[in-house]
N, C-alpha and C positions, 0 to 999 in steps of 0.2 A: 442852541438858543440864539440864533441869529436874528429872530424877530421877537417882539414883545410877547411873552407867553401868557395865555389865559390861565385861570386858576387851576383848571384840570391838568393842563400841560405842565404847569409849574410844579404841581404836587407829584406828578409822575417823574419829572426830572429830578426833583428832590429825593424821591424814594430810590430811584436808580443810583444817584450819586451817593446817597446814604448807605445803601447796601454794599457798593463797591468800597466805600471808605471804611466801613465797619468790618468788612470781611478781609481787608488787607489786600484786595485785588486792585491795588493802585501801584503802578510802576513809575519810578522816577524817570524823568527825561534827561537828567544830568547825572554825571558820575558822582559818587559819594565823596564828600570833602576829605574823609579819613581813609580813602582807599589805599593810599600808599603807606599807611602806618600799621605796625605790628600790634597785635592784641597785647595790652599791657598786663603785667602780673599785678593783680589787685587782691588785697585781703578780702575776706568774706564781708567784713563791715563796709569797706569801700565799694565793693561790688553792689551791695544792697543800696547804698546811698546813690550811686550812679544810676542804678535801675529805677529807683523811685523818682529821681529827677527827670530821667528820660521818659518815664511814664506820664509825668505831668506835661512834658512838652508834646508827647504824642497825643494826649487828650486835648491840648490846646490846638493842635493841628486838625483834629476832628472837628472842633468847634469852628475853626477858621474856614474849613470847607463848607460847613453848613451856613455860616454867615454870608459868604460870597454867593452861594447858590440862592439864598433868600433875597439878597440885595439885587442880584442879576434878574431874578424873576420880576421884581417890582421896578426895575430901572426904566426910566422914560425914554432916554436917548440911546440909540445903538452904540454911540461912542462910549457912554458910561458902562453899558453892558459889556462891551468888548474889554474895557479897562478892568472890570471886575473879574472877568473870566481869564484874562491873561495873568492877573495876579494869582488867581486860584490855581493855575497850572504850576506856578512856582511853589505854592504852598503844598501841592501834592508831592513835590520832591521832598519837602520837609517831612511830610507824613511817612513816606516810604523810608527815608533815612532813619527816622526815629524808631519806626517799627523794627527795622533790621538791627539797629543797635540794641533794642530791648531783647531781641532773640539772642544776640551774642552775650548779653549780660545775664541771661537766664531769668529775665524778668518778664512779667505779663503786662499787657495793656490794662487801662482802667476798666473796671467792671461796669462802669456807668457810661460807656461809650454811646449807647443809644440815647441816653438822657442828654449828654452833651450835644449830640447832633440835633435832636429834635428841638431843644431849647434854643440853641444858637440859630437854627433855621428861622424860628419864629421871630427872634430878635432882628435878624437880617431882613426879614420880610417887612417888619415894622419900620426899620430904618429906611429901607428903600421906598416905602409908601409915603414918606415925608418929603420926597423929592430928591433929585440927583445930588444937589449941592449938600444937603444934609447927609445923604448916604455916603458920599465921598469924604465928608468931614468925619463921619463915623469910622471909616477906614483909617484915616489919618490918625485919629485919637487912639484907635485900637492898636495900631502899629507902634505908636509912641509908648503905650503901656507895655506892649509885648517886648519892645527893646529893653525897657527897664527890668522886666522880669528875666530876660535872658542874661543880662549883665549880672543879676543876682545869682542865677544858676551857675554862671561861669566862676563866680567867687566861691560857690559852695561845692563845686565838683572836686572830688579827690585829685590832688595834684598829679598823680600818675596816669589819670585817664585822659590821655591825649586824643584818643579817638572820639570820645563824646565831646571833648572841647572843640575839636575841629568842626564837628557838625553844628554845634551851637554858634560858633563864630560865623560860619557861613549863613546860618539862618538869620542872625542879627543883621548881617549886611543886606540880605534880601528885604527884611522887614523895614529897614531904614529907607530903602529904595521905594518900597510900596507906599510908605507914608508920604514921602516927598512927591511921588507921582500923583497921589490922590489930591494933595493940596494944589499942585500945578494944574490939575484937571478941573479945578473949581470947588474943591471941598472947603466948607466954611467951618470956623471954630464952633465947637459945641458949648452950650451953657455949662457952667460949673456943676450944677446938680446932676446933669447927665454924665459928665466926666466922672464924678464921684460914684454914681451908681455903676458905671462900667468898671471902675476900679474894684468896687466891692464884689461884683459878679466874678471878675477875674480872680480875686483872692479866694472866693469860695471854690472855684474850680481847682486852683492850685493846691489848696489845703486838702480838699477831698480826694483828688486824683493821686496825691502823694501816698495816701493810705489805701485807697480803693481803686 
C-alpha cells in the first residue's frame, strides 16, 4: 500500500490481511518476550483464567490489524500511511505472541474473530476518511485505552503465569510508543463523546471475547 488505494484495491487488501490474520498465518518479526521462561505449573482454574484473558488480547489484536488497514486505505498522506503500516507490523507481533500463548494454555481464539475484523475495518475506514489528523488522534486514543486495558489484565493474571505477563508487558510498552508517535505525527485530541463511544466498544469486545 505504497500509494493511496482505490476502494477496490482497499477491499482486496483488507480481505487478504483479514484472511491471514484470522487463519493465524501471521509470523512475528521479533522474538517472543517470554522465550526464556519455563512453562509455569498452573492450576486448572488459573489456566482457564489466563486463557480467557489472552483470548481477549488476541481478539484485540485482530481488531487492531483491521483498524490499521482501514485507516491506511483512507490515509491522505504517504507519511501517515507509512506510520500506520509500521505500527501494524508491530501489532502483528502481538497477534502471533497471543495466539502462540493461547495454544500453550490449551485455550481457543474468540469465535467472533471475523466480526471483530470486519467491524474494526469499517471503524478504521471511517476514522481515516475524516482526515489524517483525526485518524492519528484515533490511534493515540485507542492506544491510551489499550494501555489501561493491559494494566488491568496484568493485575488479573494469575501470579504464577510469568509467560503471559512478559507478553503483556512488552505489548504495553509498544502501545505506549504507538500512541506517542501518533500524537507527534499530528494526531489531534478527540471529542469526549467519541472517546466514550470508543471505550464502550472496547468494553463490549473485552466482555464478549472473554466468554466467546
